[in-house]
ZADO-398946 format. One record per atom (N, C-alpha, C, O, CB): residue number from 1; residue in three letters; atom name; z, x, y. Coordinates in nm, 2 decimals, padded with zeros to 4 digits. Each point is the difference from the previous one (the first is absolute). Glycine has a CB too. Layout:
BEGIN
rec ketor: NUM; voti: ALA; bagu: CA; Z: Z; X: X; Y: Y $
...
//
This chain:
BEGIN
rec ketor: 1; voti: MET; bagu: N; Z: -02.55; X: 04.21; Y: 02.96 $
rec ketor: 1; voti: MET; bagu: CA; Z: -00.12; X: -00.05; Y: 00.01 $
rec ketor: 1; voti: MET; bagu: C; Z: -00.01; X: -00.04; Y: -00.17 $
rec ketor: 1; voti: MET; bagu: O; Z: -00.08; X: -00.09; Y: -00.03 $
rec ketor: 1; voti: MET; bagu: CB; Z: -00.02; X: 00.23; Y: 00.28 $
rec ketor: 2; voti: ALA; bagu: N; Z: 00.17; X: -00.07; Y: -00.35 $
rec ketor: 2; voti: ALA; bagu: CA; Z: -00.02; X: -00.04; Y: -00.17 $
rec ketor: 2; voti: ALA; bagu: C; Z: 00.07; X: -00.12; Y: 00.01 $
rec ketor: 2; voti: ALA; bagu: O; Z: -00.03; X: -00.09; Y: -00.08 $
rec ketor: 2; voti: ALA; bagu: CB; Z: 00.03; X: 00.32; Y: -00.07 $
rec ketor: 3; voti: HIS; bagu: N; Z: 00.10; X: -00.25; Y: 00.26 $
rec ketor: 3; voti: HIS; bagu: CA; Z: 00.10; X: -00.13; Y: -00.02 $
rec ketor: 3; voti: HIS; bagu: C; Z: -00.12; X: -00.13; Y: 00.06 $
rec ketor: 3; voti: HIS; bagu: O; Z: -00.03; X: -00.11; Y: -00.05 $
rec ketor: 3; voti: HIS; bagu: CB; Z: 00.34; X: 00.25; Y: 00.11 $
rec ketor: 4; voti: SER; bagu: N; Z: -00.37; X: -00.06; Y: 00.06 $
rec ketor: 4; voti: SER; bagu: CA; Z: -00.07; X: -00.15; Y: 00.02 $
rec ketor: 4; voti: SER; bagu: C; Z: -00.11; X: -00.05; Y: -00.09 $
rec ketor: 4; voti: SER; bagu: O; Z: -00.01; X: -00.12; Y: -00.01 $
rec ketor: 4; voti: SER; bagu: CB; Z: 00.06; X: 00.15; Y: 00.24 $
rec ketor: 5; voti: ASN; bagu: N; Z: -00.11; X: 00.02; Y: -00.27 $
rec ketor: 5; voti: ASN; bagu: CA; Z: -00.08; X: -00.01; Y: -00.17 $
rec ketor: 5; voti: ASN; bagu: C; Z: 00.06; X: -00.10; Y: -00.11 $
rec ketor: 5; voti: ASN; bagu: O; Z: -00.04; X: -00.10; Y: -00.06 $
rec ketor: 5; voti: ASN; bagu: CB; Z: 00.00; X: 00.36; Y: 00.08 $
rec ketor: 6; voti: THR; bagu: N; Z: 00.16; X: -00.20; Y: -00.01 $
rec ketor: 6; voti: THR; bagu: CA; Z: 00.03; X: -00.09; Y: -00.09 $
rec ketor: 6; voti: THR; bagu: C; Z: 00.11; X: -00.17; Y: -00.01 $
rec ketor: 6; voti: THR; bagu: O; Z: 00.05; X: -00.07; Y: -00.09 $
rec ketor: 6; voti: THR; bagu: CB; Z: -00.10; X: 00.35; Y: 00.03 $
rec ketor: 7; voti: ALA; bagu: N; Z: 00.05; X: -00.31; Y: 00.26 $
rec ketor: 7; voti: ALA; bagu: CA; Z: 00.05; X: -00.05; Y: 00.04 $
rec ketor: 7; voti: ALA; bagu: C; Z: -00.14; X: -00.13; Y: 00.01 $
rec ketor: 7; voti: ALA; bagu: O; Z: 00.01; X: -00.12; Y: -00.02 $
rec ketor: 7; voti: ALA; bagu: CB; Z: 00.21; X: 00.33; Y: 00.11 $
rec ketor: 8; voti: GLN; bagu: N; Z: -00.39; X: -00.14; Y: -00.05 $
rec ketor: 8; voti: GLN; bagu: CA; Z: -00.09; X: -00.08; Y: -00.03 $
rec ketor: 8; voti: GLN; bagu: C; Z: -00.04; X: -00.03; Y: -00.17 $
rec ketor: 8; voti: GLN; bagu: O; Z: -00.07; X: -00.09; Y: -00.03 $
rec ketor: 8; voti: GLN; bagu: CB; Z: -00.01; X: 00.18; Y: 00.28 $
rec ketor: 9; voti: PHE; bagu: N; Z: 00.13; X: -00.02; Y: -00.34 $
rec ketor: 9; voti: PHE; bagu: CA; Z: -00.02; X: 00.00; Y: -00.14 $
rec ketor: 9; voti: PHE; bagu: C; Z: 00.05; X: -00.10; Y: -00.05 $
rec ketor: 9; voti: PHE; bagu: O; Z: -00.03; X: -00.03; Y: -00.12 $
rec ketor: 9; voti: PHE; bagu: CB; Z: 00.03; X: 00.25; Y: 00.11 $
rec ketor: 10; voti: HIS; bagu: N; Z: 00.08; X: -00.28; Y: 00.07 $
rec ketor: 10; voti: HIS; bagu: CA; Z: 00.14; X: -00.09; Y: -00.05 $
rec ketor: 10; voti: HIS; bagu: C; Z: 00.02; X: -00.08; Y: 00.08 $
rec ketor: 10; voti: HIS; bagu: O; Z: 00.10; X: -00.04; Y: 00.03 $
rec ketor: 10; voti: HIS; bagu: CB; Z: 00.01; X: 00.19; Y: -00.13 $
rec ketor: 11; voti: HIS; bagu: N; Z: -00.25; X: -00.18; Y: 00.16 $
rec ketor: 11; voti: HIS; bagu: CA; Z: 00.00; X: -00.10; Y: 00.13 $
rec ketor: 11; voti: HIS; bagu: C; Z: -00.01; X: -00.19; Y: -00.09 $
rec ketor: 11; voti: HIS; bagu: O; Z: -00.10; X: -00.06; Y: -00.06 $
rec ketor: 11; voti: HIS; bagu: CB; Z: -00.07; X: 00.32; Y: 00.28 $
rec ketor: 12; voti: SER; bagu: N; Z: 00.28; X: -00.29; Y: -00.20 $
rec ketor: 12; voti: SER; bagu: CA; Z: -00.04; X: -00.16; Y: -00.10 $
rec ketor: 12; voti: SER; bagu: C; Z: -00.06; X: -00.05; Y: 00.08 $
rec ketor: 12; voti: SER; bagu: O; Z: 00.00; X: 00.01; Y: 00.13 $
rec ketor: 12; voti: SER; bagu: CB; Z: 00.19; X: -00.08; Y: -00.27 $
rec ketor: 13; voti: PRO; bagu: N; Z: -00.31; X: -00.01; Y: 00.01 $
rec ketor: 13; voti: PRO; bagu: CA; Z: -00.11; X: -00.14; Y: 00.04 $
rec ketor: 13; voti: PRO; bagu: C; Z: 00.10; X: -00.07; Y: 00.06 $
rec ketor: 13; voti: PRO; bagu: O; Z: 00.12; X: 00.00; Y: 00.02 $
rec ketor: 13; voti: PRO; bagu: CB; Z: -00.31; X: -00.05; Y: -00.22 $
rec ketor: 14; voti: SER; bagu: N; Z: 00.06; X: -00.03; Y: 00.22 $
rec ketor: 14; voti: SER; bagu: CA; Z: 00.06; X: -00.17; Y: 00.05 $
rec ketor: 14; voti: SER; bagu: C; Z: 00.10; X: -00.09; Y: -00.02 $
rec ketor: 14; voti: SER; bagu: O; Z: 00.09; X: -00.06; Y: 00.04 $
rec ketor: 14; voti: SER; bagu: CB; Z: -00.25; X: 00.05; Y: -00.03 $
rec ketor: 15; voti: PHE; bagu: N; Z: 00.06; X: 00.03; Y: -00.15 $
rec ketor: 15; voti: PHE; bagu: CA; Z: 00.05; X: -00.10; Y: -00.18 $
rec ketor: 15; voti: PHE; bagu: C; Z: 00.08; X: 00.12; Y: -00.04 $
rec ketor: 15; voti: PHE; bagu: O; Z: -00.02; X: 00.12; Y: 00.00 $
rec ketor: 15; voti: PHE; bagu: CB; Z: -00.22; X: -00.28; Y: -00.12 $
rec ketor: 16; voti: SER; bagu: N; Z: 00.35; X: 00.09; Y: 00.08 $
rec ketor: 16; voti: SER; bagu: CA; Z: 00.11; X: 00.08; Y: -00.10 $
rec ketor: 16; voti: SER; bagu: C; Z: 00.02; X: -00.07; Y: -00.15 $
rec ketor: 16; voti: SER; bagu: O; Z: 00.04; X: -00.12; Y: 00.01 $
rec ketor: 16; voti: SER; bagu: CB; Z: 00.10; X: 00.18; Y: 00.21 $
rec ketor: 17; voti: PHE; bagu: N; Z: -00.16; X: -00.02; Y: -00.31 $
rec ketor: 17; voti: PHE; bagu: CA; Z: 00.01; X: -00.13; Y: -00.12 $
rec ketor: 17; voti: PHE; bagu: C; Z: 00.19; X: 00.03; Y: 00.00 $
rec ketor: 17; voti: PHE; bagu: O; Z: 00.07; X: -00.08; Y: -00.07 $
rec ketor: 17; voti: PHE; bagu: CB; Z: -00.38; X: 00.08; Y: -00.15 $
rec ketor: 18; voti: LYS; bagu: N; Z: 00.35; X: 00.07; Y: 00.27 $
rec ketor: 18; voti: LYS; bagu: CA; Z: 00.18; X: -00.02; Y: -00.04 $
rec ketor: 18; voti: LYS; bagu: C; Z: 00.04; X: -00.12; Y: 00.04 $
rec ketor: 18; voti: LYS; bagu: O; Z: 00.10; X: -00.03; Y: -00.06 $
rec ketor: 18; voti: LYS; bagu: CB; Z: -00.02; X: 00.24; Y: 00.08 $
rec ketor: 19; voti: PRO; bagu: N; Z: -00.12; X: -00.31; Y: 00.08 $
rec ketor: 19; voti: PRO; bagu: CA; Z: 00.07; X: -00.17; Y: -00.01 $
rec ketor: 19; voti: PRO; bagu: C; Z: -00.05; X: -00.04; Y: -00.12 $
rec ketor: 19; voti: PRO; bagu: O; Z: 00.06; X: 00.00; Y: -00.11 $
rec ketor: 19; voti: PRO; bagu: CB; Z: -00.05; X: -00.09; Y: 00.37 $
rec ketor: 20; voti: LEU; bagu: N; Z: -00.10; X: 00.07; Y: -00.26 $
rec ketor: 20; voti: LEU; bagu: CA; Z: -00.06; X: -00.04; Y: -00.15 $
rec ketor: 20; voti: LEU; bagu: C; Z: 00.07; X: 00.04; Y: -00.16 $
rec ketor: 20; voti: LEU; bagu: O; Z: 00.00; X: -00.08; Y: -00.09 $
rec ketor: 20; voti: LEU; bagu: CB; Z: -00.21; X: 00.12; Y: 00.26 $
rec ketor: 21; voti: PHE; bagu: N; Z: 00.25; X: 00.09; Y: -00.17 $
rec ketor: 21; voti: PHE; bagu: CA; Z: 00.14; X: 00.09; Y: -00.12 $
rec ketor: 21; voti: PHE; bagu: C; Z: 00.09; X: -00.08; Y: 00.03 $
rec ketor: 21; voti: PHE; bagu: O; Z: 00.04; X: -00.07; Y: -00.09 $
rec ketor: 21; voti: PHE; bagu: CB; Z: -00.07; X: 00.32; Y: 00.08 $
rec ketor: 22; voti: ALA; bagu: N; Z: 00.08; X: -00.26; Y: 00.13 $
rec ketor: 22; voti: ALA; bagu: CA; Z: 00.13; X: -00.04; Y: 00.07 $
rec ketor: 22; voti: ALA; bagu: C; Z: 00.02; X: -00.13; Y: -00.10 $
rec ketor: 22; voti: ALA; bagu: O; Z: 00.08; X: -00.01; Y: -00.10 $
rec ketor: 22; voti: ALA; bagu: CB; Z: -00.12; X: 00.09; Y: 00.39 $
rec ketor: 23; voti: ILE; bagu: N; Z: -00.10; X: -00.17; Y: -00.23 $
rec ketor: 23; voti: ILE; bagu: CA; Z: 00.02; X: -00.14; Y: -00.02 $
rec ketor: 23; voti: ILE; bagu: C; Z: -00.02; X: -00.05; Y: -00.18 $
rec ketor: 23; voti: ILE; bagu: O; Z: 00.03; X: -00.10; Y: -00.06 $
rec ketor: 23; voti: ILE; bagu: CB; Z: -00.15; X: 00.08; Y: 00.35 $
rec ketor: 24; voti: ARG; bagu: N; Z: 00.09; X: 00.11; Y: -00.32 $
rec ketor: 24; voti: ARG; bagu: CA; Z: -00.07; X: 00.00; Y: -00.12 $
rec ketor: 24; voti: ARG; bagu: C; Z: 00.15; X: 00.07; Y: -00.10 $
rec ketor: 24; voti: ARG; bagu: O; Z: -00.02; X: -00.06; Y: -00.11 $
rec ketor: 24; voti: ARG; bagu: CB; Z: -00.30; X: 00.10; Y: 00.21 $
rec ketor: 25; voti: ASP; bagu: N; Z: 00.38; X: 00.00; Y: -00.10 $
rec ketor: 25; voti: ASP; bagu: CA; Z: 00.15; X: 00.07; Y: -00.02 $
rec ketor: 25; voti: ASP; bagu: C; Z: 00.11; X: -00.11; Y: 00.00 $
rec ketor: 25; voti: ASP; bagu: O; Z: 00.08; X: -00.02; Y: -00.08 $
rec ketor: 25; voti: ASP; bagu: CB; Z: -00.16; X: 00.23; Y: 00.22 $
rec ketor: 26; voti: PHE; bagu: N; Z: 00.05; X: -00.29; Y: -00.01 $
rec ketor: 26; voti: PHE; bagu: CA; Z: 00.12; X: -00.07; Y: -00.02 $
rec ketor: 26; voti: PHE; bagu: C; Z: -00.05; X: -00.15; Y: -00.06 $
rec ketor: 26; voti: PHE; bagu: O; Z: 00.10; X: -00.08; Y: -00.02 $
rec ketor: 26; voti: PHE; bagu: CB; Z: 00.02; X: 00.23; Y: 00.24 $
rec ketor: 27; voti: PHE; bagu: N; Z: -00.24; X: -00.21; Y: -00.24 $
rec ketor: 27; voti: PHE; bagu: CA; Z: -00.02; X: -00.10; Y: -00.04 $
rec ketor: 27; voti: PHE; bagu: C; Z: 00.04; X: 00.00; Y: -00.25 $
rec ketor: 27; voti: PHE; bagu: O; Z: 00.03; X: -00.06; Y: -00.10 $
rec ketor: 27; voti: PHE; bagu: CB; Z: -00.27; X: 00.04; Y: 00.43 $
rec ketor: 28; voti: ALA; bagu: N; Z: 00.18; X: 00.19; Y: -00.28 $
rec ketor: 28; voti: ALA; bagu: CA; Z: 00.03; X: 00.03; Y: -00.15 $
rec ketor: 28; voti: ALA; bagu: C; Z: 00.16; X: 00.04; Y: -00.03 $
rec ketor: 28; voti: ALA; bagu: O; Z: 00.05; X: 00.02; Y: -00.11 $
rec ketor: 28; voti: ALA; bagu: CB; Z: -00.31; X: 00.07; Y: 00.09 $
rec ketor: 29; voti: LEU; bagu: N; Z: 00.33; X: -00.08; Y: 00.15 $
rec ketor: 29; voti: LEU; bagu: CA; Z: 00.14; X: 00.02; Y: -00.06 $
rec ketor: 29; voti: LEU; bagu: C; Z: 00.06; X: -00.18; Y: -00.01 $
rec ketor: 29; voti: LEU; bagu: O; Z: 00.07; X: -00.05; Y: -00.09 $
rec ketor: 29; voti: LEU; bagu: CB; Z: 00.00; X: 00.37; Y: 00.22 $
rec ketor: 30; voti: ILE; bagu: N; Z: -00.12; X: -00.40; Y: -00.01 $
rec ketor: 30; voti: ILE; bagu: CA; Z: 00.06; X: -00.16; Y: -00.05 $
rec ketor: 30; voti: ILE; bagu: C; Z: -00.06; X: 00.00; Y: -00.14 $
rec ketor: 30; voti: ILE; bagu: O; Z: 00.08; X: -00.05; Y: -00.07 $
rec ketor: 30; voti: ILE; bagu: CB; Z: -00.08; X: -00.09; Y: 00.32 $
rec ketor: 31; voti: ALA; bagu: N; Z: -00.10; X: 00.17; Y: -00.29 $
rec ketor: 31; voti: ALA; bagu: CA; Z: -00.03; X: -00.08; Y: -00.16 $
rec ketor: 31; voti: ALA; bagu: C; Z: 00.06; X: 00.02; Y: -00.04 $
rec ketor: 31; voti: ALA; bagu: O; Z: 00.05; X: -00.09; Y: -00.07 $
rec ketor: 31; voti: ALA; bagu: CB; Z: -00.20; X: 00.07; Y: 00.03 $
rec ketor: 32; voti: SER; bagu: N; Z: 00.20; X: 00.19; Y: 00.04 $
rec ketor: 32; voti: SER; bagu: CA; Z: 00.05; X: 00.00; Y: -00.19 $
rec ketor: 32; voti: SER; bagu: C; Z: 00.15; X: -00.05; Y: 00.08 $
rec ketor: 32; voti: SER; bagu: O; Z: 00.02; X: -00.11; Y: -00.06 $
rec ketor: 32; voti: SER; bagu: CB; Z: -00.17; X: 00.38; Y: -00.14 $
rec ketor: 33; voti: ALA; bagu: N; Z: 00.21; X: -00.26; Y: 00.26 $
rec ketor: 33; voti: ALA; bagu: CA; Z: 00.15; X: -00.07; Y: 00.07 $
rec ketor: 33; voti: ALA; bagu: C; Z: -00.02; X: -00.10; Y: -00.01 $
rec ketor: 33; voti: ALA; bagu: O; Z: 00.11; X: -00.05; Y: 00.02 $
rec ketor: 33; voti: ALA; bagu: CB; Z: -00.04; X: 00.16; Y: 00.14 $
rec ketor: 34; voti: TRP; bagu: N; Z: -00.16; X: -00.22; Y: -00.20 $
rec ketor: 34; voti: TRP; bagu: CA; Z: -00.05; X: -00.19; Y: 00.01 $
rec ketor: 34; voti: TRP; bagu: C; Z: 00.05; X: 00.06; Y: -00.15 $
rec ketor: 34; voti: TRP; bagu: O; Z: 00.11; X: 00.04; Y: -00.04 $
rec ketor: 34; voti: TRP; bagu: CB; Z: -00.36; X: -00.21; Y: 00.23 $
rec ketor: 35; voti: SER; bagu: N; Z: 00.09; X: 00.18; Y: -00.25 $
rec ketor: 35; voti: SER; bagu: CA; Z: 00.03; X: 00.10; Y: -00.16 $
rec ketor: 35; voti: SER; bagu: C; Z: 00.11; X: -00.02; Y: -00.09 $
rec ketor: 35; voti: SER; bagu: O; Z: 00.01; X: -00.07; Y: -00.10 $
rec ketor: 35; voti: SER; bagu: CB; Z: -00.09; X: 00.24; Y: 00.21 $
rec ketor: 36; voti: GLU; bagu: N; Z: 00.19; X: -00.05; Y: -00.03 $
rec ketor: 36; voti: GLU; bagu: CA; Z: 00.11; X: 00.01; Y: -00.11 $
rec ketor: 36; voti: GLU; bagu: C; Z: 00.11; X: -00.12; Y: 00.11 $
rec ketor: 36; voti: GLU; bagu: O; Z: 00.11; X: -00.01; Y: -00.04 $
rec ketor: 36; voti: GLU; bagu: CB; Z: -00.14; X: 00.34; Y: -00.10 $
rec ketor: 37; voti: ALA; bagu: N; Z: 00.01; X: -00.38; Y: 00.20 $
rec ketor: 37; voti: ALA; bagu: CA; Z: 00.09; X: -00.14; Y: 00.07 $
rec ketor: 37; voti: ALA; bagu: C; Z: -00.01; X: -00.12; Y: -00.11 $
rec ketor: 37; voti: ALA; bagu: O; Z: 00.08; X: -00.08; Y: -00.04 $
rec ketor: 37; voti: ALA; bagu: CB; Z: -00.15; X: 00.14; Y: 00.31 $
rec ketor: 38; voti: LYS; bagu: N; Z: -00.10; X: -00.05; Y: -00.32 $
rec ketor: 38; voti: LYS; bagu: CA; Z: 00.05; X: -00.10; Y: -00.10 $
rec ketor: 38; voti: LYS; bagu: C; Z: -00.01; X: 00.02; Y: -00.13 $
rec ketor: 38; voti: LYS; bagu: O; Z: 00.05; X: -00.08; Y: -00.08 $
rec ketor: 38; voti: LYS; bagu: CB; Z: -00.11; X: -00.04; Y: 00.23 $
rec ketor: 39; voti: ASP; bagu: N; Z: 00.02; X: 00.22; Y: -00.19 $
rec ketor: 39; voti: ASP; bagu: CA; Z: 00.10; X: 00.09; Y: -00.16 $
rec ketor: 39; voti: ASP; bagu: C; Z: 00.18; X: -00.07; Y: -00.03 $
rec ketor: 39; voti: ASP; bagu: O; Z: 00.08; X: -00.05; Y: -00.09 $
rec ketor: 39; voti: ASP; bagu: CB; Z: -00.22; X: 00.37; Y: 00.19 $
rec ketor: 40; voti: MET; bagu: N; Z: 00.13; X: -00.27; Y: 00.05 $
rec ketor: 40; voti: MET; bagu: CA; Z: 00.15; X: -00.05; Y: -00.04 $
rec ketor: 40; voti: MET; bagu: C; Z: 00.10; X: -00.09; Y: 00.01 $
rec ketor: 40; voti: MET; bagu: O; Z: 00.12; X: 00.00; Y: -00.02 $
rec ketor: 40; voti: MET; bagu: CB; Z: -00.16; X: 00.15; Y: 00.03 $
rec ketor: 41; voti: GLU; bagu: N; Z: -00.10; X: -00.26; Y: 00.07 $
rec ketor: 41; voti: GLU; bagu: CA; Z: 00.03; X: -00.14; Y: 00.00 $
rec ketor: 41; voti: GLU; bagu: C; Z: -00.02; X: -00.05; Y: -00.12 $
rec ketor: 41; voti: GLU; bagu: O; Z: 00.10; X: -00.06; Y: -00.05 $
rec ketor: 41; voti: GLU; bagu: CB; Z: -00.13; X: 00.04; Y: 00.26 $
rec ketor: 42; voti: GLN; bagu: N; Z: -00.11; X: 00.01; Y: -00.29 $
rec ketor: 42; voti: GLN; bagu: CA; Z: -00.04; X: -00.04; Y: -00.12 $
rec ketor: 42; voti: GLN; bagu: C; Z: 00.11; X: 00.07; Y: -00.14 $
rec ketor: 42; voti: GLN; bagu: O; Z: 00.00; X: -00.03; Y: -00.12 $
rec ketor: 42; voti: GLN; bagu: CB; Z: -00.27; X: 00.02; Y: 00.27 $
rec ketor: 43; voti: LYS; bagu: N; Z: 00.34; X: 00.11; Y: -00.08 $
rec ketor: 43; voti: LYS; bagu: CA; Z: 00.15; X: 00.01; Y: -00.15 $
rec ketor: 43; voti: LYS; bagu: C; Z: 00.09; X: -00.07; Y: 00.08 $
rec ketor: 43; voti: LYS; bagu: O; Z: 00.04; X: -00.11; Y: -00.04 $
rec ketor: 43; voti: LYS; bagu: CB; Z: -00.03; X: 00.38; Y: -00.09 $
rec ketor: 44; voti: SER; bagu: N; Z: 00.01; X: -00.24; Y: 00.19 $
rec ketor: 44; voti: SER; bagu: CA; Z: 00.13; X: -00.08; Y: 00.03 $
rec ketor: 44; voti: SER; bagu: C; Z: 00.02; X: -00.15; Y: 00.00 $
rec ketor: 44; voti: SER; bagu: O; Z: 00.11; X: -00.06; Y: -00.01 $
rec ketor: 44; voti: SER; bagu: CB; Z: -00.09; X: 00.24; Y: 00.12 $
rec ketor: 45; voti: HIS; bagu: N; Z: -00.17; X: -00.24; Y: -00.11 $
rec ketor: 45; voti: HIS; bagu: CA; Z: -00.04; X: -00.17; Y: -00.08 $
rec ketor: 45; voti: HIS; bagu: C; Z: -00.07; X: 00.00; Y: -00.10 $
rec ketor: 45; voti: HIS; bagu: O; Z: -00.09; X: -00.09; Y: -00.01 $
rec ketor: 45; voti: HIS; bagu: CB; Z: 00.08; X: -00.01; Y: 00.20 $
rec ketor: 46; voti: LYS; bagu: N; Z: 00.04; X: 00.23; Y: -00.30 $
rec ketor: 46; voti: LYS; bagu: CA; Z: -00.06; X: -00.01; Y: -00.11 $
rec ketor: 46; voti: LYS; bagu: C; Z: 00.02; X: -00.12; Y: -00.03 $
rec ketor: 46; voti: LYS; bagu: O; Z: -00.09; X: -00.08; Y: 00.04 $
rec ketor: 46; voti: LYS; bagu: CB; Z: 00.09; X: 00.28; Y: -00.10 $
rec ketor: 47; voti: ASN; bagu: N; Z: 00.13; X: -00.27; Y: -00.01 $
rec ketor: 47; voti: ASN; bagu: CA; Z: 00.03; X: -00.14; Y: -00.06 $
rec ketor: 47; voti: ASN; bagu: C; Z: -00.07; X: -00.10; Y: 00.08 $
rec ketor: 47; voti: ASN; bagu: O; Z: -00.04; X: -00.09; Y: -00.06 $
rec ketor: 47; voti: ASN; bagu: CB; Z: 00.27; X: 00.16; Y: -00.01 $
rec ketor: 48; voti: SER; bagu: N; Z: -00.25; X: -00.08; Y: 00.17 $
rec ketor: 48; voti: SER; bagu: CA; Z: -00.02; X: -00.10; Y: 00.13 $
rec ketor: 48; voti: SER; bagu: C; Z: -00.11; X: -00.10; Y: -00.02 $
rec ketor: 48; voti: SER; bagu: O; Z: -00.12; X: 00.02; Y: 00.00 $
rec ketor: 48; voti: SER; bagu: CB; Z: 00.20; X: 00.16; Y: 00.15 $
rec ketor: 49; voti: VAL; bagu: N; Z: -00.03; X: -00.27; Y: -00.16 $
rec ketor: 49; voti: VAL; bagu: CA; Z: -00.13; X: -00.10; Y: -00.06 $
rec ketor: 49; voti: VAL; bagu: C; Z: -00.08; X: -00.02; Y: 00.14 $
rec ketor: 49; voti: VAL; bagu: O; Z: -00.10; X: -00.06; Y: -00.04 $
rec ketor: 49; voti: VAL; bagu: CB; Z: 00.23; X: -00.09; Y: -00.19 $
rec ketor: 50; voti: ASN; bagu: N; Z: -00.14; X: 00.16; Y: 00.38 $
rec ketor: 50; voti: ASN; bagu: CA; Z: -00.04; X: 00.01; Y: 00.06 $
rec ketor: 50; voti: ASN; bagu: C; Z: -00.15; X: 00.17; Y: 00.02 $
rec ketor: 50; voti: ASN; bagu: O; Z: -00.09; X: 00.00; Y: 00.08 $
rec ketor: 50; voti: ASN; bagu: CB; Z: 00.37; X: -00.20; Y: -00.04 $
rec ketor: 51; voti: TRP; bagu: N; Z: -00.26; X: 00.30; Y: -00.14 $
rec ketor: 51; voti: TRP; bagu: CA; Z: -00.09; X: 00.08; Y: 00.05 $
rec ketor: 51; voti: TRP; bagu: C; Z: -00.07; X: -00.02; Y: -00.14 $
rec ketor: 51; voti: TRP; bagu: O; Z: -00.11; X: 00.05; Y: -00.03 $
rec ketor: 51; voti: TRP; bagu: CB; Z: 00.24; X: 00.14; Y: 00.24 $
//
């Protein structure tokens, strides 16, 4: 009987924030990788006229 009460307590709502957190984390990862790549590119082209 106690298990059915806990199962009811842990019933997930129809809307969950987990996908939004996953999307946010994904874009944060992409942004950090992009900025790191730009930093590496800038260091490798430090003496370049195009930069």
